[in-house]
KEKE-3310 file (N, C-alpha, C; in steps of 0.2 Angstrom, whole numbers, plus 5000, padded with zeros to 4 digits):
npx = (5456:5442:5436:5424:5413:5401:5389:5378:5364:5364:5357:5351:5352:5364:5372:5365:5364:5378:5380:5371:5378:5390:5385:5380:5391:5405:5413:5425:5428:5426:5431:5429:5430:5426:5421:5417:5427:5437:5436:5442:5453:5446:5447:5453:5446:5434:5419:5408:5413:5415:5402:5398:5404:5404:5399:5395:5401:5413:5426:5428:5433:5447:5453:5465:5472:5463:5464:5477:5477:5469:5476:5487:5480:5477:5489:5491:5494:5491:5481:5479:5465:5457:5448:5434:5426:5410:5405:5416:5423:5435:5449:5452:5465:5467:5466:5458:5463:5463:5462:5469:5457:5447:5436:5435:5426:5421:5414:5402:5395:5401:5410:5411:5414:5427:5440:5451:5449:5438:5443:5449:5439:5431:5418:5404:5391:5376:5365:5349:5335:5319:5317:5310:5310:5324:5326:5319:5327:5339:5335:5333:5345:5353:5348:5349:5362:5371:5369:5360:5347:5329:5326:5338:5343:5334:5337:5351:5349:5342:5351:5364:5363:5353:5355:5369:5367:5360:5369:5381:5380:5369:5372:5382:5377:5377:5389:5387:5388:5378:5362:5353:5337:5325:5333:5341:5331:5328:5330:5330:5338:5350:5353:5355:5366:5376:5377:5382:5395:5400:5401:5410:5421:5423:5421:5410)
npy = (5476:5482:5484:5493:5495:5507:5510:5516:5524:5542:5552:5541:5538:5535:5543:5544:5530:5528:5537:5532:5520:5524:5530:5519:5511:5509:5525:5533:5522:5521:5526:5537:5537:5548:5547:5558:5567:5565:5570:5575:5589:5603:5617:5626:5627:5637:5645:5642:5630:5622:5620:5610:5598:5581:5574:5561:5552:5539:5543:5555:5554:5553:5539:5533:5540:5539:5525:5524:5531:5523:5511:5516:5519:5506:5501:5507:5520:5538:5548:5562:5568:5575:5591:5595:5606:5609:5621:5628:5618:5614:5608:5612:5621:5616:5601:5585:5576:5559:5545:5528:5516:5503:5501:5505:5515:5517:5528:5531:5535:5529:5520:5506:5504:5504:5492:5490:5496:5489:5477:5479:5480:5473:5471:5474:5485:5490:5503:5505:5513:5520:5528:5540:5545:5547:5557:5568:5570:5573:5585:5594:5594:5599:5612:5618:5615:5616:5627:5628:5631:5626:5622:5620:5610:5600:5599:5595:5582:5575:5576:5571:5564:5553:5545:5541:5534:5523:5518:5516:5515:5508:5495:5490:5485:5471:5468:5469:5463:5465:5471:5486:5490:5503:5514:5525:5524:5511:5505:5492:5484:5492:5491:5477:5476:5483:5476:5464:5469:5473:5461:5454:5461:5460:5471:5475)
npz = (5664:5655:5639:5632:5619:5613:5602:5589:5581:5577:5589:5596:5609:5615:5624:5635:5639:5642:5652:5662:5665:5670:5682:5689:5691:5702:5709:5699:5692:5678:5662:5649:5631:5618:5602:5595:5599:5591:5578:5562:5561:5555:5555:5546:5535:5525:5530:5522:5517:5528:5531:5523:5528:5530:5544:5547:5540:5539:5536:5541:5554:5564:5565:5567:5577:5588:5590:5594:5606:5613:5614:5622:5634:5637:5640:5652:5652:5654:5643:5632:5627:5613:5611:5602:5592:5586:5580:5576:5569:5572:5582:5599:5608:5621:5630:5636:5650:5651:5661:5664:5668:5677:5668:5651:5641:5624:5614:5601:5585:5574:5577:5575:5562:5560:5558:5565:5578:5582:5585:5597:5606:5620:5623:5613:5611:5604:5603:5600:5592:5587:5571:5570:5584:5585:5576:5581:5593:5587:5580:5591:5597:5587:5585:5597:5602:5591:5584:5573:5562:5561:5548:5543:5551:5547:5534:5535:5541:5531:5520:5525:5538:5538:5525:5528:5540:5535:5526:5533:5547:5553:5547:5555:5566:5566:5571:5585:5602:5611:5610:5613:5614:5612:5615:5627:5636:5640:5654:5660:5652:5652:5666:5667:5659:5666:5677:5673:5669:5681:5688:5680:5682:5695:5704:5712)
capx = (5453:5437:5435:5417:5410:5394:5388:5371:5363:5364:5351:5348:5352:5370:5375:5361:5367:5385:5379:5368:5383:5394:5381:5379:5397:5409:5416:5431:5429:5425:5434:5425:5433:5421:5422:5417:5433:5442:5434:5448:5453:5445:5447:5456:5441:5430:5412:5404:5416:5413:5394:5397:5407:5399:5401:5392:5405:5419:5432:5428:5436:5454:5453:5472:5474:5459:5466:5483:5476:5466:5482:5490:5476:5477:5496:5492:5496:5486:5481:5476:5459:5456:5442:5432:5420:5406:5404:5422:5425:5442:5451:5455:5472:5467:5464:5456:5467:5459:5467:5467:5453:5445:5432:5435:5420:5422:5407:5401:5390:5404:5416:5411:5416:5434:5441:5457:5446:5433:5447:5451:5433:5429:5411:5401:5384:5372:5359:5344:5330:5315:5320:5307:5313:5331:5325:5317:5333:5344:5333:5334:5352:5356:5346:5351:5369:5375:5367:5357:5339:5325:5326:5345:5343:5331:5341:5357:5347:5340:5357:5369:5362:5349:5359:5375:5365:5358:5375:5387:5379:5364:5375:5387:5373:5379:5395:5386:5386:5372:5358:5349:5332:5322:5338:5343:5325:5328:5333:5331:5344:5356:5355:5358:5373:5380:5378:5387:5401:5403:5402:5416:5427:5423:5422:5405)
capy = (5481:5480:5489:5492:5500:5509:5513:5517:5530:5548:5553:5535:5538:5532:5547:5542:5524:5529:5541:5527:5515:5528:5531:5513:5508:5513:5531:5533:5515:5521:5532:5537:5540:5550:5547:5565:5571:5563:5572:5578:5596:5607:5624:5630:5628:5643:5644:5638:5623:5618:5618:5604:5593:5575:5571:5555:5547:5536:5547:5562:5553:5551:5533:5531:5543:5536:5518:5525:5533:5517:5507:5519:5517:5498:5500:5510:5527:5543:5551:5569:5567:5581:5594:5597:5611:5608:5627:5630:5612:5614:5606:5617:5620:5612:5593:5582:5570:5553:5540:5521:5513:5497:5501:5510:5515:5520:5529:5535:5532:5526:5516:5499:5504:5503:5486:5490:5498:5484:5471:5481:5481:5467:5470:5479:5487:5494:5506:5505:5518:5522:5533:5546:5547:5549:5563:5573:5572:5577:5592:5597:5595:5603:5619:5621:5615:5617:5634:5627:5633:5620:5620:5618:5603:5595:5598:5591:5575:5572:5575:5567:5559:5547:5541:5538:5529:5517:5515:5514:5514:5502:5488:5488:5482:5464:5467:5470:5457:5466:5477:5489:5493:5509:5518:5526:5523:5504:5504:5485:5482:5495:5488:5471:5476:5486:5471:5459:5472:5473:5454:5451:5464:5459:5477:5476)
capz = (5661:5651:5634:5630:5613:5613:5596:5588:5576:5580:5593:5598:5616:5617:5629:5641:5641:5645:5659:5667:5667:5675:5688:5692:5693:5707:5707:5695:5689:5671:5658:5642:5625:5614:5595:5593:5600:5586:5571:5559:5562:5549:5556:5541:5530:5525:5533:5517:5516:5534:5531:5519:5531:5532:5550:5548:5536:5543:5534:5545:5560:5564:5569:5569:5584:5593:5592:5597:5612:5617:5616:5627:5640:5639:5643:5659:5651:5653:5636:5631:5622:5610:5612:5596:5592:5580:5578:5572:5566:5574:5589:5604:5610:5627:5629:5642:5652:5652:5665:5663:5674:5676:5662:5646:5636:5618:5612:5595:5580:5568:5580:5573:5555:5560:5560:5571:5584:5584:5588:5604:5610:5623:5623:5608:5612:5599:5606:5595:5593:5581:5567:5572:5590:5584:5572:5586:5597:5582:5579:5597:5598:5582:5585:5604:5603:5586:5581:5566:5562:5560:5541:5542:5554:5543:5528:5536:5542:5524:5516:5528:5543:5536:5521:5531:5544:5532:5523:5537:5555:5554:5545:5560:5571:5566:5576:5592:5606:5615:5607:5618:5610:5615:5617:5634:5640:5642:5660:5662:5648:5655:5673:5666:5656:5671:5682:5670:5669:5688:5689:5676:5685:5702:5707:5717)
cpx = (5448:5435:5428:5415:5403:5392:5380:5370:5363:5357:5348:5348:5359:5373:5371:5363:5373:5384:5376:5373:5387:5391:5381:5385:5401:5412:5423:5433:5429:5428:5430:5429:5427:5424:5422:5423:5438:5441:5440:5447:5452:5444:5449:5451:5437:5423:5408:5407:5415:5406:5393:5401:5402:5402:5399:5396:5411:5426:5433:5431:5443:5455:5460:5474:5470:5462:5473:5482:5473:5471:5486:5487:5477:5484:5497:5494:5490:5487:5478:5471:5458:5449:5440:5426:5416:5405:5410:5425:5433:5443:5454:5462:5472:5465:5461:5460:5462:5464:5464:5463:5451:5440:5433:5429:5422:5415:5406:5397:5394:5410:5416:5413:5423:5437:5446:5454:5441:5437:5449:5445:5431:5422:5408:5394:5382:5366:5355:5338:5326:5318:5317:5309:5320:5331:5324:5323:5338:5342:5334:5341:5355:5354:5349:5359:5374:5373:5364:5349:5336:5326:5333:5346:5340:5334:5347:5355:5346:5346:5362:5367:5359:5353:5365:5373:5364:5364:5380:5385:5375:5367:5379:5383:5375:5385:5393:5385:5380:5368:5353:5343:5329:5327:5340:5337:5324:5332:5335:5338:5351:5358:5358:5365:5378:5382:5383:5394:5404:5405:5409:5422:5428:5424:5416:5402)
cpy = (5478:5485:5488:5498:5501:5513:5513:5523:5536:5549:5547:5534:5535:5536:5545:5535:5524:5532:5536:5522:5518:5529:5525:5509:5512:5519:5530:5526:5515:5527:5532:5541:5542:5550:5554:5569:5570:5565:5576:5586:5600:5614:5628:5631:5634:5640:5640:5631:5619:5616:5612:5598:5587:5572:5564:5550:5545:5540:5553:5561:5551:5545:5531:5534:5540:5529:5519:5527:5527:5512:5509:5518:5510:5497:5504:5517:5532:5546:5558:5569:5574:5584:5597:5601:5610:5615:5630:5625:5612:5611:5612:5615:5616:5605:5591:5576:5565:5548:5533:5519:5506:5496:5506:5510:5519:5521:5533:5531:5528:5521:5509:5498:5503:5497:5485:5492:5492:5478:5473:5481:5474:5465:5476:5479:5491:5497:5508:5510:5519:5528:5540:5549:5550:5556:5569:5575:5575:5584:5596:5599:5600:5611:5622:5621:5617:5623:5633:5629:5626:5618:5617:5611:5598:5593:5594:5584:5572:5571:5571:5562:5553:5543:5538:5533:5523:5514:5512:5512:5508:5495:5486:5485:5474:5463:5467:5463:5458:5472:5479:5493:5499:5514:5519:5525:5516:5503:5497:5483:5485:5492:5481:5471:5479:5480:5466:5462:5471:5466:5452:5454:5463:5465:5479:5469)
cpz = (5656:5646:5631:5624:5614:5607:5595:5584:5580:5583:5596:5606:5619:5624:5636:5644:5645:5652:5664:5669:5672:5682:5692:5695:5698:5704:5704:5693:5681:5668:5651:5637:5620:5607:5593:5594:5595:5579:5569:5560:5555:5550:5551:5535:5531:5528:5529:5516:5522:5535:5527:5522:5532:5538:5552:5543:5540:5542:5538:5552:5559:5568:5571:5576:5589:5595:5596:5604:5616:5619:5622:5634:5642:5642:5650:5658:5651:5646:5637:5626:5619:5612:5605:5596:5585:5576:5574:5568:5567:5581:5593:5605:5617:5625:5636:5644:5654:5655:5664:5669:5672:5670:5658:5642:5630:5615:5606:5589:5575:5571:5578:5566:5554:5562:5566:5577:5586:5587:5595:5609:5613:5622:5618:5609:5607:5602:5600:5597:5587:5578:5569:5579:5589:5580:5577:5591:5593:5581:5585:5598:5593:5583:5592:5604:5597:5581:5574:5567:5560:5553:5540:5545:5550:5537:5529:5537:5535:5520:5518:5533:5541:5531:5524:5536:5541:5529:5528:5544:5556:5552:5551:5566:5572:5570:5583:5596:5610:5611:5612:5614:5615:5618:5625:5639:5643:5648:5662:5658:5651:5662:5672:5664:5661:5676:5680:5670:5676:5690:5686:5679:5692:5706:5712:5718)
residu = (MET:LEU:ILE:ILE:GLY:ILE:ALA:GLY:GLY:SER:GLY:SER:GLY:LYS:THR:THR:VAL:VAL:ARG:ARG:ILE:ILE:GLU:LEU:LEU:PRO:GLN:LYS:ALA:VAL:SER:VAL:ILE:SER:GLN:ASP:SER:TYR:TYR:CYS:ASP:ASN:GLY:HIS:LEU:SER:GLU:GLU:GLU:ARG:ALA:LYS:ILE:ASN:PHE:ASP:HIS:PRO:SER:SER:ILE:GLU:PHE:GLY:LEU:LEU:VAL:LYS:HIS:LEU:ASP:ALA:LEU:ILE:LYS:GLY:GLN:THR:ILE:GLU:MET:PRO:ILE:TYR:SER:TYR:LEU:THR:CYS:ALA:ARG:ALA:THR:GLU:THR:ILE:PRO:ILE:HIS:PRO:THR:ASN:VAL:ILE:ILE:VAL:GLU:GLY:ILE:LEU:ILE:TYR:THR:ASP:ALA:ALA:LEU:ARG:LYS:ARG:LEU:ASN:VAL:LYS:VAL:PHE:VAL:ASP:ALA:ASP:SER:ASP:ASP:ARG:LEU:MET:ARG:ILE:ILE:ARG:ARG:ASP:THR:VAL:GLU:ARG:GLY:ARG:SER:LEU:SER:GLN:ALA:LEU:GLY:HIS:TYR:GLU:THR:TYR:VAL:LYS:PRO:MET:HIS:LEU:GLN:PHE:ILE:GLU:PRO:THR:LYS:ARG:TYR:ALA:ASP:ILE:ILE:VAL:PRO:GLN:GLY:GLY:GLU:ASN:THR:VAL:ALA:ILE:ASP:PHE:LEU:THR:SER:ARG:ILE:SER:HIS:LYS:LEU:GLY:ILE:ILE)
# end
């Protein structure tokens, strides 16, 4: 089993990189654990309080549960990954079963901020992208998927996303074994990474 971390700033193209790796590797060879599924359950908060949640701070993630689930997968056990809603800031009663596979990808902006999680990652990838490109993707995502207006998306970026990126996410680039510039558009780097994964596992 190979445990791969894929981190990078919000809107950097991490999801595209993960999707591309899944497409290039044999079917059912990869399972993905998303950091976003492990946001702390804040469904009990008022709407005003939920609007102030800093999703870009490490304290917003229940890393203990994420590491526990990763350890279970390493032992060959199936886990029940939480489902988190940005609209309600709560976890759903339903879960997603994740089965142990040859490749486990842990994906998220803050995954390298947790030392216990870093220790379990065999390969650490950092997806890099220009700040203006990330901002455009963030605005698109926040307005379409998270119900924010343009002004709310910009305000959230200025208040939370940008300062947290500089304080917590950008510094974790030093932990990366591989840096993928140009985000998910860098097909050469993604193909190379996938080829090395396949070679190491002997699955193609």
